[in-house]
N, C-alpha and C positions, 0 to 999 in steps of 0.2 A: 505493499500500499505505501502511496506516494506522500509527501511533505504538504499536507495542505495548509499548514498553520501561518497567517502572516509574519515575517519576520517582524520583530518588535522594531522601534527604532533606535537607533544609535545611542541617541541622547535623550532621554524622557523630557518632555516639556513640564516646566514644574506645575503642579497641581493637577495631574494625571495621576490616577490610581485606578486599582480595579480589584473584584472579589470575586471568587467562585463561592457560589451559596449552595450546600448540600442539605439535604433535609427528606423528610417522607415522601415516598412515589405518591400517595394521598392527594398530596398538593396540587400534581400535574392532572393524575387521572379522574379524580374528583371522588373517590371512593368514601371520603371522608371531609368535611370541613376543617379549615383553619383553626386549631383551637391553642388556646394560650399555653396549655401544655405539651405543643409539639417541639421537639429538639429542631435546631436549626444550626449550621456551621458554618461559621464566615472565614472564609480562608483568603486572606489578603496576597494577591500574588506582586512579586518584585517590579513590574511594570505591565503596564496594558500590553495584549498581543498585537492589537490592532494600531495603525499608524492614526487614521483619521477618525474625527468625532464630530457627530455620530457615526459611526459604520454598522453595517446591518450584519455581517457573518462572522463568527467567532467559532474557530476549533482550536480546544485545548487538548495535547497530548498529554497523557499522565506522566510518561517518565522523561520529561523535561520540564518538571515544576520544580523538580530539586526538594530542599528540605522546604516545611511549610509548619506554619504556626494554624493551629485549629480553634477558632475561638466557638466554643459550642456553649450555646445556651437555650434555655426554653422562650418560645415568642413573647409571653409577659415579662421576662426577664428574670424572674423568681431564683431560679437556678443558673448557674454558672460555672465553666470551667475552660481551660486550656490546654493543650497536648501538643504534641509533635510528631510529624510522620512525613515520609517522602511521597512526592506525587504518586509513583509506580506502586505504593501500599494502599493507596487509598480504597480501589475498588480491582482486588486480581480476581481475573478472571467474571469481571463484572459482579462479583458479591463484596460486601462490605468487609474490608480489612480490619484485621483484630486490633492495630492503633484506632482506627477509625470507630470501630463498634465499642469498645473500653471506652473511650472518650464521652460518647454520647450516653452510653450505661450510666456514668456519671450523674449527669444533670435529669435522666429518666427514672433513674432509682429500680428499674425493670427492664423485662427484654423489648428487643429494638426491632421495630419494624422495617420492611424495607427501604434501606436509603438510598436515594440516586442522587447526581448533579440535577440541581433545579435552575439556577440561573446565573448567568454571567453578568455583573454590573458593573460599569465602566464609569469615570468622572473625569469630568474636566474644570476644576476649579470648584464652585459651588453647581455645578448640573453635573447630573449623573443619568444613565437611562440602562434600562433592564434588558438582557437578552433570556429568553426562554431555551430551555433543552428541548431539541427534535430527536436528536439521535445519540445514542450513549451505546458504546462498543467497548472490548476491552481494552482498545488501544487509547481510545479517545471518546470526544462527544463534542457534536455541533449544536450551536447556539445562533436563533436569530433574534433581534432586538422586535419586543413588543411595545416600546412607549413610543408614541408619536411625538411626546413634548418630554421635557426631561423633568426630572423629580429631585429635589434636592439633596444635595451630598451629604449634609449634615444628620439627615435620617438612616442613612446606610448602616453603620453600625447599630442602632438602635432600631432596625427592622419596621423603620416607618412606611417605607415603601413598598413592604412585603403585602400587605393585604390586596393594595390595588394590583402588583403584578400576578397573585393569584386569580384575582377577577379577569383580569385583561388574558390571562390564559385559557380559562375556565371559558370565556366567552369564543375562544375560537379553538376549543377542542378538538372538532372535527377537522380543522385544518393543520394543528399542531400535531395532533396524536395519533394520526394514522399514517403510514409507511408510504412517504414519496407522495403525498397528498398537500405537501407545503408549497405548492407552486401557486402562483398567478401567470395570468398572458397577458402582458401590455399589447396593444394593437390588436385587439381579439380578430381571428380570421383575417389576420394579414401575413405576409411573409415580408420581410426584410434580410436582402441577400445581396452581397457582392461575390463575383464570381472572376475567379483567374485562370484561364483557359491555357493548358500547358503542351509545350511541343512534345509530342512521344519522341522516343520511347522515357516514359517517366516511373520510377519505384516508388509508388506511392506508399507502400509500407516504408519505408527507410525513412521517406520525407515527413510521414506521421509520428515515426519514433522519435526523428530528430527534434520534430518541433515540441513533442511532448518534453524532452530534454529541456528544451529552451524553457519551457513553461515552470518546470520544476526547477531549475536553477535561478529563477527572479528574473529572467530578461523580460519580462510584462508585469512592473512594480503594481501595486494593488490588486493584482488578480491572482484567484489559487484555483487548482482543479476544483470541478464541481464534486461536492463531498460524495466518497463512494459511488460516483458513477461517472467517472471521467474519460475511460475510454471504450469505446463502441467499434465493434465491426458487424457489418453488414454485407448479405449479398443475395441477390432478388434480381427476378423478373419486371420488366414492366410493358405493358399493352397498352400503347398511347396511342388515342384519337385527338387529331387537331381539331376544336370546335370552330366551325365557322360561320355559325348563323343558328336563328335566322335572323337576330339582330347584332347588331355591333357588341350591344352590352354582353352578349353570349361568347364573345371570342376568347380564346384559352384552350384549352385541352382538359380531356377525360382520362385517366391512366389506371388501368386495374393492374393491382400488384397481388400476385399470390400470396397467402399467408398460409402458416402451419397447420392450421384445422383444415384445409383444404378447399378454404373458401376465397373472397377476393378483398381486398380494400382497395376503395375508389378515391384518389386523391384526384381533387379538381381545382384546378386553378382558372383564373380569372385574367384575361391580358391583350391588350392588341399588339403589344411590342413589345420586345425584353426591357426589361426594367428593374430598378429596383424594390419597388413595393409593389407586391402582387396581393391580388385577394385570393385566399386558399381554402378548403374544406376536404375534411376527412369521414370517410363512412364505410364503418367496418363489417364484416360479416356479411359480405352480399356471395347468394349461393349460386355462383354462375359458373358455366364451364366457357371455352374456347371453342365452342361450336356453332357460334352464331348466338351466342348468350350476351356477349358483350355489345354486339350491334343491336340486339333488341331493347337492352336498357337503354341505350343512347338515344334509340328511336322513341320507345315509348315510357321512359320514365324520366328522363333526361328532357325529352322533347328539343331535342338541337338537332342539328346538321353537322356532319364531322366527317373527316378523312382519316382511315386509318393510315397509322405512321408505322414503320418496322418495327416489332418487338426489340427489346435490349436487355440485355443481362448488366447490371450496376453493380459492382465492387467498390465498396465504401467503409474508411476508416474516419471515425470522429473522435476527437477530441475536445471533451467540454469543460470550460472552466468560467469563474462566478466573478464576480467585483464583491471585494468586501465590504466595501463601501455602500453601494445600492442594492445587491443581491441580484443584480439582473445574471442571466448565465447566457453565453455565450458558446457558438460552436466553431471548429474548424474541421473542414471535412476534405479529404483527399480521396479521388474516385477514379475509376476505370471503368467505362462504361464500352459494350462491346453488342454488333447488332448479331442477332440470334442467327440470322441467316447467311451474314459472313463476317465472321470472329475478327478480320484485319482491319475493319472499318470500327474505329475507337474514338472515344474522347475522353480526354482527361482533362480534369479539372481540380482546383483548390477553391472551396467556398467559404466564405465568413458569413454565419447567420446569426441574429438574435433569435434565441430560443425560448425563453421562460423567467419568471422572478420568483425568488425564494424570498418572499417578503411577508410578512404579519403584519405592517403597517402599509400604506397606501403606497403603492409603488410610483417611481418617481417617472414616469414614461420621459420626461423631457431630458432625461440624462442618458438614455439609449443611444442617441446619434451622435453624441459627445464622446461617448465610450468607446462605439464602433470607429471613430476618428483615431483615437488612442491605440485601438488594435490593429487599425489598417496601416498604421507608421509601421509597429511592429513586426507585422506580418510580410508587409512587402520588404523590408530590411530582409527578413529570414528569405524570403523567394531570391531577390537579388543575390542574396551571400552564394546559391547555391546555382545561380545561372537560370534560375526558373523566371517566367514571364510574373512582371510586378506589376503590370498594368490593369487597373481594377476594369470590369465590363459586367455585363451581364447574358452573356451569350447561355440560350438556355437549352434542356434538353431538345426541346420541342424544335427549334431552330436547326439544331446540331442534325434530327432527322429528317427534316424539310431537307438540308443542303444534301444529306444521303439520297432522297428522293430525288432532287434533280437532274443525280447523277444516274439514278437507276428508277426513272416514274412507274415500273410495275410493280414498286414495292409498294405503291398506295393504290387504295381504293374506295370507291365512293361506299357510305352507309346508307343503304337505299330505306 
């Protein structure tokens, strides 16, 4: 697993502090309400792990936290205790370590229920923000910000912020407590994408791995690998139809992609010419066969006019990474497309796309384009260094197939 923690600033600005907050799992999953007798452990860290304040995404690795002081108390402050433990001793195998359990028992006086990382609190002077835990594993935990407005730093040690943090988490439990459901989509129904068309032959695997290493090495400051979903490999067919009418508003394409359940995904895009911003939709679970079924669906369900273009196979390697400041997730994809009927006819591209946003607060859509500009500068330098095309464009798969048909007209046929 890669390093997904943002490196701490070399010099921590005055007034910057951060705390890891541990406590009962019930405060996240709602199986019991917050009570005055609940134990809470505040662990002040040596420095915030994030650069910008406020940031959105924080990942803590237990083995990098070093020696820690555990400030244990009940929520009402009636009982307190301090102890010490190393970061890698807190949750060995995701269970409560001995030092942590004994410290908490000192204030509860009895059995300790499930304890987990609850929150990460970070402060800049008199302002603080709270991040909720959304993933917890043996090696690390991931937190995202839940406070849209700052809370007073003075209340951190006395837990003045805690009831509101528990309430905010409960308010979004469907979003925060379910596996990989903590995403939102800016520009719903739209695709934002730059394309770089590469002159073959291109070793897309090696380029992907080298770009991955560049990100891990911190060559794109402010961005980290998408937590536990940083690399993906894909290999699938596309049966693509250019939509030509009946109106200009319908122009674009409809592509039928076989899925592993024997059915098809329909990917529909609307655009008159290749461009950065395209409307798109995905329809899963279509029970169709390539025996005229695609054509019937085009005619009877979509009710559009279309020309069938050559089917192609797409091999694609994805690197996904995230802005720690905004929570926006982007992907760089290297792919190799080849016609089913003539595998010597190929298209090799590198694509940069906005994918989604991992945010519990209102996503900042205005930051997507400036962040894509930052990524473009880094990506184009990467491509230039390797002698690859660094000129941004929008050359689509539809245009590639139309160019292939221009050379071999028999590959296209009208959909009746």
